[in-house]
C-alpha positions in Angstrom: 41.4 -33.7 -30.1 40.9 -29.8 -29.9 37.1 -30.2 -30.9 36.7 -32.7 -28.1 38.4 -30.5 -25.5 36.3 -27.6 -26.7 33.1 -29.8 -26.3 34.2 -31.0 -22.9 34.9 -27.4 -21.7 31.6 -26.0 -22.9 29.7 -29.2 -21.3 31.6 -28.4 -17.9 30.7 -24.7 -18.1 27.2 -25.7 -18.8 27.1 -27.8 -15.6 28.6 -25.0 -13.4 26.1 -22.6 -14.7 23.1 -24.9 -14.2 24.5 -25.8 -10.8 24.8 -22.0 -9.8 21.3 -21.4 -10.8 20.0 -24.3 -8.8 21.5 -22.7 -5.7 19.9 -19.4 -6.0 16.5 -20.5 -4.4 17.0 -21.3 -0.8 19.3 -24.3 -1.5 22.6 -24.8 0.2 25.4 -23.9 -2.2 29.1 -24.4 -1.4 30.3 -24.6 2.3 26.9 -25.1 3.4 25.7 -21.5 2.7 22.0 -21.2 2.2 21.1 -18.8 -0.6 18.0 -16.7 0.0 16.6 -14.7 -2.8 14.1 -11.8 -2.3 12.4 -9.6 -5.0 10.7 -6.6 -3.6 8.6 -4.1 -5.5 9.6 -0.7 -4.2 12.3 0.8 -6.3 12.2 4.0 -4.4 13.6 2.1 -1.4 16.5 0.4 -3.3 19.5 2.2 -1.4 17.9 0.9 1.9 17.7 -2.6 0.7 21.1 -2.5 -0.5 22.3 -1.5 2.8 20.3 -4.1 4.4 21.8 -6.8 2.2 25.2 -5.8 2.9 24.6 -5.7 6.7 22.9 -9.0 6.8 25.7 -10.8 4.7 28.4 -9.3 6.9 26.8 -10.8 10.0 25.7 -14.1 8.7 28.0 -16.8 7.5 25.5 -19.6 6.9 22.9 -17.5 4.7 23.9 -15.4 1.6 21.0 -12.9 1.0 20.2 -11.2 -2.4 17.6 -8.6 -2.8 16.3 -7.3 -6.1 14.4 -4.2 -6.2 13.4 -3.9 -9.9 11.3 -1.4 -11.7 7.8 -2.9 -12.4 8.5 -5.7 -10.1 5.0 -6.9 -10.1 5.0 -7.5 -13.9 8.5 -9.3 -13.3 7.2 -11.4 -10.5 4.0 -12.4 -12.5 6.2 -13.5 -15.3 8.4 -15.7 -13.1 5.4 -17.3 -11.5 4.2 -18.3 -15.0 7.5 -19.7 -15.5 7.6 -21.4 -12.3 10.7 -19.4 -11.4 10.1 -18.5 -7.7 12.2 -16.2 -5.4 12.3 -17.6 -1.8 10.6 -14.2 -0.5 8.6 -11.4 -2.2 8.1 -7.9 -0.8 4.6 -6.7 -2.1 1.7 -4.5 -1.1 -1.4 -5.5 0.7 -3.7 -5.1 -2.4 -5.4 -7.3 -5.1 -2.2 -8.9 -6.4 -1.6 -10.3 -2.8 -5.3 -11.6 -3.0 -4.6 -13.3 -6.4 -1.4 -14.9 -5.1 -3.1 -16.4 -2.1 -6.0 -17.6 -4.4 -3.5 -19.2 -6.7 -1.8 -21.0 -3.9 1.6 -19.5 -4.7 2.4 -18.3 -1.0 3.4 -20.4 1.9 1.4 -20.4 5.2 3.8 -18.7 7.7 1.4 -18.9 10.6 4.3 -20.8 12.5 6.5 -17.6 12.3 6.9 -16.1 15.8 7.3 -12.6 14.3 3.6 -12.4 13.6 3.0 -12.0 17.3 4.6 -8.6 17.1 2.4 -7.1 14.5 -0.4 -4.9 15.1 -3.8 -6.8 15.0 -5.3 -4.3 12.6 -2.8 -5.0 10.0 -3.4 -8.9 10.4 -7.1 -8.3 10.1 -6.3 -6.4 6.8 -4.7 -9.5 5.3 -7.7 -11.5 6.3 -9.9 -9.1 4.5 -8.0 -9.4 1.4 -8.8 -13.0 0.9 -11.4 -13.7 -1.5 -12.9 -16.4 0.7 -11.5 -17.3 4.2 -8.3 -19.3 3.7 -6.7 -21.2 6.6 -3.3 -19.8 7.4 -1.2 -16.6 7.3 0.6 -15.7 4.1 2.3 -12.4 4.8 4.3 -10.5 7.3 3.0 -6.9 7.3 6.0 -4.7 7.6 5.1 -1.0 6.9 2.0 0.9 6.0 1.3 4.4 4.8 -1.4 6.7 6.0 -3.8 9.0 3.9 -5.9 11.9 5.0 -5.1 15.5 4.7 -1.6 17.2 4.7 -1.6 20.8 5.8 1.0 23.7 5.9 1.5 23.9 9.6 3.2 27.4 9.5 0.3 28.6 7.6 -2.3 27.2 10.0 -0.5 28.8 13.1 -0.1 32.2 11.2 -3.9 32.4 10.5 -5.0 30.6 13.8 -6.9 27.9 11.9 -8.1 25.1 13.9 -7.7 21.3 12.9 -11.2 20.1 12.0 -12.6 16.9 13.7 -16.0 16.7 12.0 -17.2 17.2 8.5 -19.1 20.3 9.2 -15.9 21.7 10.9 -14.1 20.7 7.6 -16.3 22.5 5.4 -16.4 25.6 7.6 -12.5 25.7 7.6 -12.4 25.4 3.7 -14.9 28.3 3.6 -12.7 30.4 6.2 -9.6 29.8 4.2 -11.3 30.7 1.0 -12.7 33.8 2.6 -9.2 35.0 3.4 -8.2 34.8 -0.4 -6.1 31.6 0.1 -6.7 28.3 -1.8 -8.2 25.7 0.6 -7.4 22.6 -1.4 -5.3 21.4 -4.5 -5.9 18.4 -6.5 -3.8 16.9 -9.4 -6.9 15.1 -10.9 -5.2 15.0 -14.3 -3.4 11.9 -13.0 -6.5 9.9 -12.5 -5.0 7.6 -9.7 -4.8 10.6 -7.3 -8.6 10.7 -7.3 -8.4 7.7 -5.2 -6.8 9.5 -2.3 -9.6 11.7 -1.0 -11.9 8.9 -2.1 -10.4 6.3 0.1 -9.8 8.6 3.1 -13.7 9.3 3.1 -14.8 5.7 2.2 -13.1 4.3 5.4 -15.1 6.5 7.7 -18.3 6.3 5.7 -18.8 2.8 4.4 -18.1 -0.6 6.0 -14.5 -1.8 5.8 -15.6 -5.1 4.3 -18.0 -3.5 1.8 -16.6 -5.2 -1.2 -16.9 -8.6 0.5 -20.4 -7.7 1.4 -21.2 -7.0 -2.3 -19.7 -10.2 -3.3 -22.0 -12.0 -1.1 -24.9 -9.9 -2.4 -25.7 -8.5 1.0 -25.6 -4.8 -0.3 -24.6 -2.8 -3.3 -22.3 0.1 -3.8 -25.3 2.3 -4.6 -26.5 1.8 -1.0 -22.9 2.2 0.6 -21.1 4.9 -1.5 -23.7 7.6 -1.8 -22.3 9.7 1.0 -18.8 9.1 -0.1 -19.7 10.4 -3.6 -21.5 13.4 -2.0 -18.6 14.5 0.2 -15.8 14.2 -2.5 -17.9 16.4 -4.7 -18.2 19.0 -1.8 -14.4 19.0 -1.4 -14.1 19.8 -5.1 -15.9 23.1 -4.7 -12.8 24.1 -2.6 -10.2 23.0 -5.3 -8.2 25.2 -7.6 -9.7 26.2 -10.8 -9.6 23.5 -13.3 -8.2 20.6 -11.1 -8.3 18.1 -14.1 -5.7 20.1 -15.9 -3.1 19.6 -13.2 -1.2 16.4 -12.4 0.2 15.0 -9.0 3.6 16.7 -9.6 1.9 20.1 -10.1 -0.2 19.6 -6.9 3.0 18.6 -4.9 4.8 21.7 -6.2 1.8 24.0 -5.5 1.6 22.7 -2.0 5.3 23.0 -1.4 5.3 26.6 -2.6 2.5 27.5 -0.3 -0.1 28.0 -3.0 -2.5 26.0 -1.0 -3.2 25.3 2.7 -4.2 21.7 2.4 -3.6 18.7 0.2 -5.8 15.4 0.4 -3.2 12.8 -0.3 -1.1 10.2 1.5 2.1 10.3 3.3 3.8 8.9 0.4 3.6 12.4 -1.1 5.8 14.0 1.3 9.2 13.2 -0.2 8.0 14.6 -3.4 6.8 17.7 -1.7 10.0 18.2 0.3 12.2 17.8 -2.8 10.7 21.1 -3.9 10.8 22.8 -0.6 12.9 21.0 2.1 11.9 23.6 4.8 8.1 23.3 4.4 6.4 22.5 7.8 3.9 19.5 7.1 1.5 18.0 9.4 -1.6 15.9 8.8 -4.9 15.0 10.1 -7.3 12.2 9.7 -10.0 12.8 7.0 -12.9 13.9 9.3 -15.5 12.3 7.1 -18.3 12.2 9.8 -20.1 14.7 11.7 -19.4 12.5 14.8 -15.6 12.7 15.4 -15.7 9.4 17.2 -16.7 7.6 13.9 -13.6 8.9 12.1 -11.1 6.2 10.9 -7.4 6.7 9.7 -7.1 5.5 6.0 -3.9 3.2 6.4 -3.0 0.2 4.3 -0.1 -2.3 4.2 2.5 -0.6 1.9 5.1 -3.4 2.0 4.7 -7.0 3.3 7.1 -10.0 2.9 5.6 -13.3 1.7 7.5 -16.7 1.4 6.7 -18.4 -1.8 5.9 -22.3 -1.5 8.9 -23.2 -3.4 11.2 -21.9 -0.8 13.6 -24.7 0.1 14.9 -23.5 3.6 12.0 -21.9 5.6 14.2 -21.5 8.7 16.7 -19.4 6.8 13.9 -17.3 5.2 12.5 -16.8 8.7 16.0 -15.6 9.9 16.0 -13.1 7.1 12.4 -11.7 8.4 13.8 -11.7 12.0 16.6 -9.3 10.6 14.0 -7.2 8.8 12.0 -6.8 11.9 14.9 -5.7 14.2 14.1 -2.5 15.8 17.0 -0.5 14.1 16.4 -1.8 10.7 12.5 -1.0 10.8 13.5 2.6 12.2 15.8 3.1 9.4 13.1 2.1 6.9 10.7 4.5 8.6 13.2 7.3 8.4 13.9 6.6 4.8 10.5 6.4 3.4 8.2 8.3 6.0 6.4 5.1 6.7 4.1 3.8 9.4 5.2 0.6 11.2 3.2 -2.5 11.3 5.2 -3.7 14.2 3.7 -3.1 17.6 6.6 -1.3 19.2 7.5 2.2 20.0 9.2 4.0 17.0 10.0 7.4 16.0 7.6 8.7 13.4 8.1 11.4 10.9 6.8 14.7 12.0 4.2 15.0 9.4 2.3 12.0 11.1 1.9 13.8 14.3 -1.8 14.5 13.8 -2.4 10.8 13.1 -0.2 9.3 15.8 -3.0 8.6 18.2 -5.0 6.7 15.6 -1.9 4.7 14.8 -1.1 3.9 18.3 -4.7 2.8 19.2 -4.9 0.9 15.8 -8.0 2.8 14.8 -7.4 2.4 11.0 -8.9 0.8 8.0 -7.5 -0.4 4.7 -7.7 1.5 1.5 -10.9 0.4 -0.2 -9.2 0.4 -3.8 -7.0 -2.5 -2.4 -10.1 -4.4 -3.0 -10.8 -3.0 -6.6 -9.5 -5.1 -9.6 -7.3 -2.8 -11.8 -9.5 -3.7 -14.9 -12.4 -1.9 -13.4 -10.5 1.3 -13.6 -12.2 3.0 -10.6 -9.8 5.9 -10.6 -11.0 6.9 -14.1 -14.8 6.4 -12.9 -14.2 8.7 -10.1 -12.7 11.3 -12.4 -15.6 11.1 -14.7 -17.9 11.4 -12.0 -16.2 14.7 -10.8 -16.2 16.0 -14.1 -19.8 15.1 -15.3 -21.4 15.4 -11.7 -23.9 12.4 -12.2 -24.1 10.5 -9.1 -26.8 8.2 -10.1 -24.9 7.3 -13.0 -21.6 6.8 -11.4 -22.9 4.5 -8.5 -25.1 2.4 -10.9 -21.9 1.9 -13.1 -19.8 1.1 -10.2 -22.3 -1.8 -9.4 -22.5 -3.0 -13.1 -18.9 -3.0 -13.5 -18.2 -4.7 -10.3 -20.4 -7.7 -11.3 -18.7 -7.7 -14.7 -15.1 -7.7 -13.5 -15.5 -9.7 -10.4 -17.7 -12.7 -11.8 -15.2 -15.3 -11.0 -14.6 -14.1 -7.5 -18.3 -13.9 -6.9 -18.9 -17.4 -8.3 -16.1 -18.6 -5.9 -17.7 -16.8 -3.0 -21.1 -18.3 -3.8 -19.4 -21.8 -3.8 -17.8 -21.3 -0.5 -21.0 -20.2 1.0 -22.9 -23.0 -0.3 -20.3 -25.4 1.2 -20.8 -23.9 4.7 
């Protein structure tokens, strides 16, 4: 009899466990409360999302929101997708992972979501540009972006009377002037190869077509044709770097800039919290990379840093949209901007971090373009290619390898593009 009772108890507990699992993906649980499960990929923002979850659940009786912010979230998400274990909403960046998810038909079309009308057109266009082939529908809500160009020590500039450059010639002249005053113009942490992409992207958006990767896939151009000037100008910048930039990492560069060892640092806004952790009192501003000799052609390098997507397995789209509405509320978005020094994707007046003052007009006008590396496959390791180029200084070999490796690592995408073009 005891064995029978024990078996029945185990069986009932199993039923309760399975039942609880089933209510975790947008299903209605007890008392008609809908469960919405979010997995977002920015662990540095975990405190913000914990507060957001608490505030949402305190003000909504019919929806229970759970937000996870795990380390290595993209690996976790990909594992979940393989196992067909889908959250209702995912928070990811606007990069190649998003492209793969759209291509794999994992994401839901949210083109009927009213909140999309409040997003700046430039960021919606970036979404379209990330699709391997044009795909009907909209599959993400751009939330916040970051910006990359040149950070500079504002107090140092004011003390020496240095002027913000608006053209490439002015930028190189400024570097020469700073160097002549026995001050380090630029500092790089190229030991961490991913940092090589910061100046590369900031130059590329002003010097190469925004859709250069798509053009190459359509065999309309090559990287040897489009990236020559980008390669030249990143090499020119290297001449004003500290001695041995490949021996120093990202943290070293942030510390050097924070301590006033260099006047400028070509990196994104995402570096400011790290810099201020060393020197909270440093007065930082920024300017758009003056890649061109015609200032009107300069473009701000800004990409979607966080966007929210519904998976196709979300059972309650209406409840998920209510969560998106809450995220888009002015005070909630302003709180995120304050917490992460981010750029809003919503077309509304927000207070930006002071270090974005020099980029504010570009942000307001929507004069910006996505990071080129958002279109590079990770297997291609473009950051390592750029580092090798800067060390060996063989431009022809670098650009030739760029084209060769692109064909190698994008052959499936190129084939898909060919099939699409043939069907038009």
